[in-house]
Structures are given as structure tokens and as C-alpha cells.
LOLUM-865433 format. One record per residue (C-alpha): x, y, z; residue in one letter. Coordinates in Angstrom, 2 decimals, always signed. Example, Ala and Ser with C-alpha at 12.3 -4.5 7.8 and 13.67 -1.06 7.14 Angstrom:
<recs>
<rec><east>+12.30</east><north>-4.50</north><up>+7.80</up><residuo>a</residuo></rec>
<rec><east>+13.67</east><north>-1.06</north><up>+7.14</up><residuo>s</residuo></rec>
</recs>
This chain:
<recs>
<rec><east>+15.49</east><north>+5.22</north><up>+4.61</up><residuo>m</residuo></rec>
<rec><east>+16.02</east><north>+1.39</north><up>+4.27</up><residuo>g</residuo></rec>
<rec><east>+19.45</east><north>+0.48</north><up>+2.15</up><residuo>s</residuo></rec>
<rec><east>+18.17</east><north>-2.75</north><up>+0.59</up><residuo>s</residuo></rec>
<rec><east>+17.69</east><north>-2.33</north><up>-3.17</up><residuo>p</residuo></rec>
<rec><east>+14.14</east><north>-1.41</north><up>-4.38</up><residuo>s</residuo></rec>
<rec><east>+12.18</east><north>-1.26</north><up>-7.52</up><residuo>a</residuo></rec>
<rec><east>+11.13</east><north>+2.13</north><up>-6.32</up><residuo>f</residuo></rec>
<rec><east>+12.88</east><north>+5.04</north><up>-7.92</up><residuo>n</residuo></rec>
<rec><east>+13.88</east><north>+8.38</north><up>-5.88</up><residuo>v</residuo></rec>
<rec><east>+10.44</east><north>+9.87</north><up>-7.13</up><residuo>e</residuo></rec>
<rec><east>+8.17</east><north>+7.29</north><up>-6.09</up><residuo>v</residuo></rec>
<rec><east>+10.19</east><north>+7.13</north><up>-2.49</up><residuo>k</residuo></rec>
<rec><east>+9.48</east><north>+10.46</north><up>-2.24</up><residuo>e</residuo></rec>
<rec><east>+5.65</east><north>+10.05</north><up>-3.05</up><residuo>l</residuo></rec>
<rec><east>+5.23</east><north>+7.32</north><up>-0.62</up><residuo>i</residuo></rec>
<rec><east>+7.19</east><north>+9.11</north><up>+2.03</up><residuo>l</residuo></rec>
<rec><east>+4.96</east><north>+12.13</north><up>+1.64</up><residuo>r</residuo></rec>
<rec><east>+1.78</east><north>+10.21</north><up>+1.31</up><residuo>r</residuo></rec>
<rec><east>+2.62</east><north>+8.33</north><up>+4.59</up><residuo>a</residuo></rec>
<rec><east>+3.17</east><north>+11.74</north><up>+6.04</up><residuo>g</residuo></rec>
<rec><east>+6.60</east><north>+10.43</north><up>+7.05</up><residuo>f</residuo></rec>
<rec><east>+4.56</east><north>+7.89</north><up>+9.22</up><residuo>s</residuo></rec>
<rec><east>+4.64</east><north>+4.25</north><up>+9.26</up><residuo>c</residuo></rec>
<rec><east>+1.73</east><north>+2.92</north><up>+7.01</up><residuo>d</residuo></rec>
<rec><east>+1.00</east><north>+0.14</north><up>+9.59</up><residuo>r</residuo></rec>
<rec><east>+1.08</east><north>+1.74</north><up>+13.01</up><residuo>c</residuo></rec>
<rec><east>+1.19</east><north>+5.51</north><up>+12.11</up><residuo>g</residuo></rec>
<rec><east>+4.28</east><north>+6.36</north><up>+14.28</up><residuo>i</residuo></rec>
<rec><east>+6.62</east><north>+8.75</north><up>+12.71</up><residuo>r</residuo></rec>
<rec><east>+9.84</east><north>+7.27</north><up>+10.86</up><residuo>v</residuo></rec>
<rec><east>+12.55</east><north>+9.10</north><up>+11.47</up><residuo>t</residuo></rec>
<rec><east>+15.22</east><north>+6.81</north><up>+10.28</up><residuo>s</residuo></rec>
<rec><east>+15.37</east><north>+3.44</north><up>+8.90</up><residuo>g</residuo></rec>
<rec><east>+12.13</east><north>+2.81</north><up>+7.34</up><residuo>g</residuo></rec>
<rec><east>+11.32</east><north>+0.18</north><up>+4.89</up><residuo>h</residuo></rec>
<rec><east>+9.75</east><north>+0.68</north><up>+1.40</up><residuo>f</residuo></rec>
<rec><east>+7.39</east><north>-2.35</north><up>+1.38</up><residuo>h</residuo></rec>
<rec><east>+6.36</east><north>-4.09</north><up>-1.98</up><residuo>h</residuo></rec>
<rec><east>+2.41</east><north>-5.06</north><up>-1.85</up><residuo>r</residuo></rec>
<rec><east>+3.24</east><north>-7.29</north><up>-4.83</up><residuo>n</residuo></rec>
<rec><east>+6.35</east><north>-8.90</north><up>-3.63</up><residuo>p</residuo></rec>
<rec><east>+9.45</east><north>-8.53</north><up>-5.86</up><residuo>r</residuo></rec>
<rec><east>+9.92</east><north>-12.26</north><up>-5.86</up><residuo>r</residuo></rec>
<rec><east>+6.46</east><north>-12.91</north><up>-7.12</up><residuo>m</residuo></rec>
<rec><east>+6.46</east><north>-10.65</north><up>-9.91</up><residuo>g</residuo></rec>
<rec><east>+10.23</east><north>-10.59</north><up>-10.80</up><residuo>g</residuo></rec>
<rec><east>+12.30</east><north>-7.54</north><up>-11.65</up><residuo>s</residuo></rec>
<rec><east>+10.80</east><north>-7.23</north><up>-15.17</up><residuo>g</residuo></rec>
<rec><east>+7.38</east><north>-6.20</north><up>-13.68</up><residuo>n</residuo></rec>
<rec><east>+7.25</east><north>-2.43</north><up>-14.28</up><residuo>a</residuo></rec>
<rec><east>+4.14</east><north>-2.22</north><up>-11.76</up><residuo>g</residuo></rec>
<rec><east>+6.56</east><north>-3.22</north><up>-8.84</up><residuo>l</residuo></rec>
<rec><east>+7.76</east><north>+0.39</north><up>-9.02</up><residuo>g</residuo></rec>
<rec><east>+4.41</east><north>+2.18</north><up>-8.79</up><residuo>l</residuo></rec>
<rec><east>+3.45</east><north>+4.24</north><up>-5.75</up><residuo>p</residuo></rec>
<rec><east>+0.43</east><north>+2.02</north><up>-5.34</up><residuo>s</residuo></rec>
<rec><east>+2.54</east><north>-0.77</north><up>-4.72</up><residuo>n</residuo></rec>
<rec><east>+4.39</east><north>+0.69</north><up>-1.85</up><residuo>g</residuo></rec>
<rec><east>+4.09</east><north>+1.20</north><up>+1.84</up><residuo>l</residuo></rec>
<rec><east>+6.57</east><north>+2.95</north><up>+4.23</up><residuo>l</residuo></rec>
<rec><east>+6.94</east><north>+0.64</north><up>+7.20</up><residuo>l</residuo></rec>
<rec><east>+9.10</east><north>+0.64</north><up>+10.47</up><residuo>h</residuo></rec>
<rec><east>+11.29</east><north>-2.26</north><up>+10.50</up><residuo>p</residuo></rec>
<rec><east>+9.44</east><north>-3.88</north><up>+13.03</up><residuo>s</residuo></rec>
<rec><east>+6.09</east><north>-3.39</north><up>+11.16</up><residuo>c</residuo></rec>
<rec><east>+7.80</east><north>-5.06</north><up>+8.10</up><residuo>h</residuo></rec>
<rec><east>+8.96</east><north>-7.87</north><up>+10.06</up><residuo>d</residuo></rec>
<rec><east>+5.43</east><north>-8.26</north><up>+11.18</up><residuo>f</residuo></rec>
<rec><east>+4.18</east><north>-8.22</north><up>+7.69</up><residuo>v</residuo></rec>
<rec><east>+6.72</east><north>-10.62</north><up>+6.40</up><residuo>e</residuo></rec>
<rec><east>+6.21</east><north>-13.17</north><up>+9.18</up><residuo>s</residuo></rec>
<rec><east>+2.30</east><north>-12.93</north><up>+9.28</up><residuo>h</residuo></rec>
<rec><east>+1.47</east><north>-13.18</north><up>+5.65</up><residuo>r</residuo></rec>
<rec><east>-1.85</east><north>-14.40</north><up>+5.82</up><residuo>k</residuo></rec>
<rec><east>-2.99</east><north>-11.63</north><up>+8.21</up><residuo>v</residuo></rec>
<rec><east>-0.98</east><north>-8.93</north><up>+6.17</up><residuo>a</residuo></rec>
<rec><east>-2.85</east><north>-10.37</north><up>+2.94</up><residuo>a</residuo></rec>
<rec><east>-6.13</east><north>-9.96</north><up>+4.53</up><residuo>q</residuo></rec>
<rec><east>-5.24</east><north>-6.28</north><up>+5.28</up><residuo>m</residuo></rec>
<rec><east>-3.86</east><north>-5.75</north><up>+1.50</up><residuo>g</residuo></rec>
<rec><east>-0.19</east><north>-5.52</north><up>+2.62</up><residuo>f</residuo></rec>
<rec><east>+0.32</east><north>-8.73</north><up>+0.47</up><residuo>i</residuo></rec>
<rec><east>-1.00</east><north>-9.26</north><up>-2.87</up><residuo>l</residuo></rec>
<rec><east>-0.63</east><north>-12.02</north><up>-5.30</up><residuo>g</residuo></rec>
<rec><east>+1.21</east><north>-11.41</north><up>-8.47</up><residuo>s</residuo></rec>
<rec><east>-2.01</east><north>-10.88</north><up>-10.77</up><residuo>s</residuo></rec>
<rec><east>-3.47</east><north>-8.29</north><up>-8.44</up><residuo>q</residuo></rec>
<rec><east>-3.19</east><north>-4.73</north><up>-9.48</up><residuo>n</residuo></rec>
<rec><east>-2.24</east><north>-2.70</north><up>-6.33</up><residuo>p</residuo></rec>
<rec><east>-4.14</east><north>+0.25</north><up>-7.33</up><residuo>a</residuo></rec>
<rec><east>-7.37</east><north>-1.79</north><up>-7.59</up><residuo>e</residuo></rec>
<rec><east>-7.06</east><north>-3.35</north><up>-3.93</up><residuo>w</residuo></rec>
<rec><east>-7.62</east><north>-1.67</north><up>-0.70</up><residuo>p</residuo></rec>
<rec><east>-5.22</east><north>-1.76</north><up>+2.27</up><residuo>v</residuo></rec>
<rec><east>-5.83</east><north>-1.21</north><up>+5.84</up><residuo>y</residuo></rec>
<rec><east>-3.75</east><north>+1.54</north><up>+6.63</up><residuo>l</residuo></rec>
<rec><east>-3.29</east><north>+2.74</north><up>+10.33</up><residuo>w</residuo></rec>
<rec><east>-5.96</east><north>+5.64</north><up>+9.50</up><residuo>s</residuo></rec>
<rec><east>-8.36</east><north>+2.93</north><up>+8.00</up><residuo>g</residuo></rec>
<rec><east>-9.07</east><north>+1.16</north><up>+4.65</up><residuo>w</residuo></rec>
<rec><east>-7.97</east><north>+3.01</north><up>+1.53</up><residuo>a</residuo></rec>
<rec><east>-6.85</east><north>+2.71</north><up>-2.09</up><residuo>y</residuo></rec>
<rec><east>-3.42</east><north>+3.72</north><up>-3.07</up><residuo>l</residuo></rec>
<rec><east>-3.31</east><north>+5.84</north><up>-6.25</up><residuo>e</residuo></rec>
<rec><east>-0.83</east><north>+5.88</north><up>-9.14</up><residuo>e</residuo></rec>
<rec><east>-0.17</east><north>+9.59</north><up>-8.26</up><residuo>d</residuo></rec>
<rec><east>+0.71</east><north>+8.65</north><up>-4.87</up><residuo>g</residuo></rec>
<rec><east>-2.41</east><north>+9.83</north><up>-2.99</up><residuo>t</residuo></rec>
<rec><east>-4.95</east><north>+7.91</north><up>-1.03</up><residuo>v</residuo></rec>
<rec><east>-8.42</east><north>+7.51</north><up>-1.50</up><residuo>t</residuo></rec>
<rec><east>-10.30</east><north>+6.55</north><up>+1.87</up><residuo>k</residuo></rec>
<rec><east>-13.23</east><north>+4.05</north><up>+1.88</up><residuo>l</residuo></rec>
<rec><east>-14.71</east><north>+5.24</north><up>+4.88</up><residuo>g</residuo></rec>
<rec><east>-16.00</east><north>+1.66</north><up>+5.56</up><residuo>r</residuo></rec>
<rec><east>-14.82</east><north>-1.73</north><up>+5.66</up><residuo>v</residuo></rec>
<rec><east>-14.57</east><north>-3.52</north><up>+2.27</up><residuo>p</residuo></rec>
<rec><east>-16.57</east><north>-6.49</north><up>+1.63</up><residuo>a</residuo></rec>
<rec><east>-14.49</east><north>-9.79</north><up>+1.24</up><residuo>f</residuo></rec>
<rec><east>-12.22</east><north>-9.78</north><up>-2.10</up><residuo>n</residuo></rec>
<rec><east>-13.75</east><north>-6.53</north><up>-2.78</up><residuo>e</residuo></rec>
<rec><east>-11.75</east><north>-4.66</north><up>-5.63</up><residuo>r</residuo></rec>
<rec><east>-12.51</east><north>-1.76</north><up>-7.68</up><residuo>r</residuo></rec>
<rec><east>-12.60</east><north>-1.79</north><up>-11.26</up><residuo>d</residuo></rec>
<rec><east>-10.51</east><north>+1.04</north><up>-12.58</up><residuo>l</residuo></rec>
<rec><east>-12.04</east><north>+0.55</north><up>-16.22</up><residuo>a</residuo></rec>
<rec><east>-15.09</east><north>+1.97</north><up>-14.98</up><residuo>q</residuo></rec>
<rec><east>-15.72</east><north>+5.64</north><up>-13.34</up><residuo>p</residuo></rec>
<rec><east>-15.30</east><north>+5.93</north><up>-9.83</up><residuo>q</residuo></rec>
<rec><east>-17.82</east><north>+7.32</north><up>-7.50</up><residuo>e</residuo></rec>
<rec><east>-16.29</east><north>+9.25</north><up>-4.61</up><residuo>p</residuo></rec>
<rec><east>-16.78</east><north>+7.36</north><up>-1.55</up><residuo>p</residuo></rec>
<rec><east>-19.75</east><north>+8.37</north><up>+0.83</up><residuo>r</residuo></rec>
<rec><east>-18.61</east><north>+9.06</north><up>+4.55</up><residuo>v</residuo></rec>
<rec><east>-21.46</east><north>+10.99</north><up>+6.00</up><residuo>d</residuo></rec>
<rec><east>-23.27</east><north>+7.92</north><up>+6.87</up><residuo>g</residuo></rec>
<rec><east>-26.24</east><north>+8.46</north><up>+4.58</up><residuo>r</residuo></rec>
<rec><east>-27.29</east><north>+5.82</north><up>+1.90</up><residuo>d</residuo></rec>
</recs>
């Protein structure tokens, strides 16, 4: 998938592909070939020396047209968590996947929020995390 240089190694790309179910993280349609590995922290914003660029939480699988949308509508993409600032840890910031809001974990898994996050909401990874409630009760 995608032939451009990437900070993601082969193992991380496999995690991203499996996490996405071989479907585009933006639209949910299966990616059969030509998929792009998108960096939430863009490579140009962190430089190639930023080890966090190659982590699973920084990567998304996108169709070329969805990747073009993200890159050409950067303000909207940032509001959806597809683009982050260089100081933002991708594991702490939710992203709006085709299946809903979620956190991307370093082990290649997803933690669904089950709700819309508050504006500029992030989780503190230094604090123990409670599993999200999705049953509708408070």
C-alpha cells in the first residue's frame, strides 16, 4: 500500500492495517490497493528525528482520495483528530474514525469513546484510565 517514504516500519504498518480492518479510517470502505499511511503528526512538523512519528497511534489508513481531503481541508481534519500539532501526543487525542470517536493505542488497538469528546479534550496517560461507559447510564 502506498509507495511514498514513511516513518512507519513494516510491523507498525501491519498493526495499522489490522486495526483498520483493511478499510479506510475516514470512510470505512475496504482498501484493496493503493492505501496511504497518514501521519496524524505530520512528518514535516516533527522532523524525521521524532521517534513518535512511527508509532501506531500516529498512523491512519486512508484511501488516496480521503488522504487528499485530509491534506486539503486541514482545519476540518484537525477538528476530527486527523491532524495534530507537533507537541500533541497522538495517544492522548481522539480521532473521528468512520465508526465514531476513538483513541488509537500504541499496541495497535482502538478504545472507542461512545460519545462526542468535549472541545480540545485529551486524556492524561499518566492517570489510570476508566473504561468508557457506552450503556447510556451515568
